[in-house]
Phi, psi and omega in degrees: 000126178292147175231136182252140167283163177301325180296328174296312181298321178300312181295311184298329183261356181063041185244199178238148184299322181296327179290321181292322175297322180295324181307317181301316185281329182272348182227051186295338178280339181256338180236091187269132175300128180094337179252309184264331179206164177205156178259141169236096189068238178267356186265129172266130177243137181253137174277171174305315180299321180290324175292319178297315178300319184288324179286345174285339183262337185274146185246029179277165177303319183291322179293318181295319180295323178295313178301316181297320186279320189248350182067228180259003180237108173236132178230100175278136179296145185301338180279350179274350176241112186247040183299130171271153184308320183225143174101173182223129179217107188297343179291350178289350179262006188304324183262007174291144176294137184268098187288338182269353180069028182280000000 
């Protein structure tokens, strides 16, 4: 099962990290600890269910495009999320489908 770092969610939704962190505190009934996200030390990791729930709440162009294309069910193949345990490297998204056609 793929797991996303907050930086992954930020990039995939075209959002900002502070907004993604705020989603958890402002929507505790929709983003449940242990189901949608979990902490490993200081690192927040998002499950597929959590990523789907988060893009339903975000109003960026990328999030809207994901909702339009996938509705409420998105399943990225595990090879499409190449998160390393620490760090951020945008080339890990090279094989993701480009939903905005950029």
